[in-house]
N, C-alpha and C positions, 0 to 999 in steps of 0.2 A: 463701751454698752451705755445704755439708759436704764437709770434704776428708779423704782418709785419707793420713798420711804414714807411710811405711816407711824408718825408719834402716837403712842396708846400707853401712858403710864397709868397706874392703877390708882392712883391717889385722888380721884375725883370727889369734892365735898359737896357741891350742891345738889348734884345727881349720884348717888353711889353708883358705883360700878359703871358708870356712863358709857364706857366704850364698848361694853357687851352686854350692856341692858338690851333686852328685847323690845325691837323696834319693829312695828307690824310683821310680828311673827319670827324674826330672827335677830341676831345680835347685830347692833347698828354699825359695827366696823366692818360687818361682811358685806355691805353695799359699797363701802370702799374699796375692798380687796377684790370684789367681783369686776367693778367698772376697770380697777388698773389692770388685772388680768386680760379683761377684754379688749384692752388699747394696743393696737399696734405697735404704737411709739414706745412701749415699755418692755424692756428685756427681763427684768427681775424685780418682784414684789417682796419688800421687807418691811415687817414689822418691828418698830423699835420700843420694847416694853420692858419694865421692870417686873412685870407682874405674871405668874405662872399661869393664871385662869384664863389671861388675856392672850397669853403664848399660845395655849392649847387650842381655843377658838381660832385664833389667826390661822393655824397650821390646817384645823379642819377644813377651812375655806380656801385652802391653797397657797396662802403666804408664806414665806420663809421667815423664820425667827433665828437666825445665826448666832446671836449674843444677846446677853442680858444687859439691858441699858445700866451704865454705872450710877451708883446712888447719887453722886453728886449732881447728874443731870434728869433725876426724878423728882426732884422737891418742888415744892409750890412755887419757887423762884426761878425756876429754870425755864428758859425762853427756848424757842423753836430753832434758831439757826445752829447752836452748840451740838443739838441732837442730830442734826442732819449732818453736820461736819464730822460728828464721831462715826455715823455710819459709813460716810464716805472712806474715811481713813481706815476703818477696820476693814472693809472689802478691797481697799487698794492694798494694804499691808498683807494681803492673802491673794495678790496676784491679779485683782481686777483692773481694767481701765475703764475709768469712769469718764464719761462725756458731758452728760445731762442728767440733771437729777428732777423728780417731780416729786415735792412735798406734798402728800395729800392726806387731808384730817381725816380721824377715824369717825366723826359725828358728820359725816356728809352725805345723808342717805338719797339726796336728789342727783348726785354725781352720775353722769353716764360715760361709758367707756368712748363715744364719738366725740364727746366734748373734750375729753383728755387730749384724744389725739389730733383734734381740730387745733387746739391751743399750742400745743406741740408743733405743729406746722407753721401757725402764725409765728411763734417764738424763734423758730429758725429762717424763715423768711425774713424777719426784720433784723436778723442776727444781733438780737437783744440778751441782756443780762438776765433778765426775769419776763415770763409772762405770768401774769396770775388773774384769778377770777373776780371780777365786779360786778355789781348790779347796781340800777339806779334807785336813788330813792323815790317813794311813793307820792312825797310831797314835797313842793319846793323848799329847800333848806332856809333860803332867804326871808321865809315867810314864818320861821319858827319863833316859837314864844318860851319864856321862861318863867317862872314863879318866884317872885323875889320876897323881900321882907314883907311880914301882915298878910301873907296870902295874897298879895298883888300879882299882876300879870303885867309882863315887859317883853318888849320884841328884842330878839339879838340883832336885827337889822331893820330899825324902825324907818329909814329910808325907803323901804318896800313895802309900806303899810298899805299903798293905794295901787301898787303895780300889779298889772295881770300877771296871773299864773302863766300865761302863754308866752309872755314877755320876759320871763326869768330863765337863766341859763340853767340847763339840766344838770343835777348832780349825781355823782356816784360813790359808792362806797365799796370797801373789799368785802368780798361775797364768802370769805373765809372758808372755802374749799380745796383750793390747790394753789401752788407755786412752782412752775416750771424755773429752773435756771441752770445756768452752767455750773459746772464744778468750781470753777474759779471764783464765781459769783458768789456761792455759798462759803467757800473757803474764806473769802475776804470780808465776809458779813457786808456785802454791797448794799446800797439803800434800795429799797423797791420804789423809792419815789424819785425818778430822775430820768433824764431824757433817754437812757438806754434800757427801759422798762416799757412794755407794752400790755394793755389789758385784754383780757378775754371776756367780753359782756355777756352776762346770762341774763336771760328773763327772769323777772322777780318770782314767778311760781315755781322756779328751780331753786330758790334761794331762802333758807331759813336757819338763822344762828340759833343753836341750841345751848343755851348756858342756864337755864332755869326748867322748872317742872313745868312752867306754863308755856314756855318755848318748845318743850317736848310735845306736848298735846296736840298744839297748834299744828307742828311740823308733821306728826301722826294724820291728823286730818286732812292736811295739804295733800300728803302723800298718796290718801286712800282716794281723793279725787284726780289727782293725777294719774293713777293707775286705772281708773274708772275711765278717765277720757280717752287713755291711750287704747283702751279694749274697744271703743268706740268708733277710732278712726283707722 
């Protein structure tokens, strides 16, 4: 079976109660749950949390919360992979046979069910270890600048000072939405940057990292425009 694991611990510092904070009218985690439930590639949607309030909201929107995440996987230093491995082991210890896993983040309100499904098909066709969401940088990274001592400016790549933007190679970054992976790849903590990994490229208007209050406000504005555009098409 294929499972979706949504990590959602309770201890968010920069945006308190981030994973269940209302985003355009409903808890932000609800968007991830609904997209996962709507994907034909996923058999079961699990929220991994240490928080009773998050557990309650997750169940209200149709996810399963079969366990309480252990304390050692719920602190500020806990990384994602051990959380996914814990969920896999918990399921397998109770008789489930896990083939593939989609790690889907709780703060990804732009995620769509069809994108999750398409990424899974790409992942399977490539026989990859992982397939994860990426998007392009809006500006050539080769033209990036930095602020140095005495408030002066320098370029990271001064050799490209006069290179035309259209002559520079396009660059991408992790969109921070989801990771499809084989059970074995999560178990071994395999690198997501290798020849056995494929990207699922998303348009920039479907990507907004949400780490700060400013990010949150920008994401809500983007989402409203996205909804309005969809209504008109």
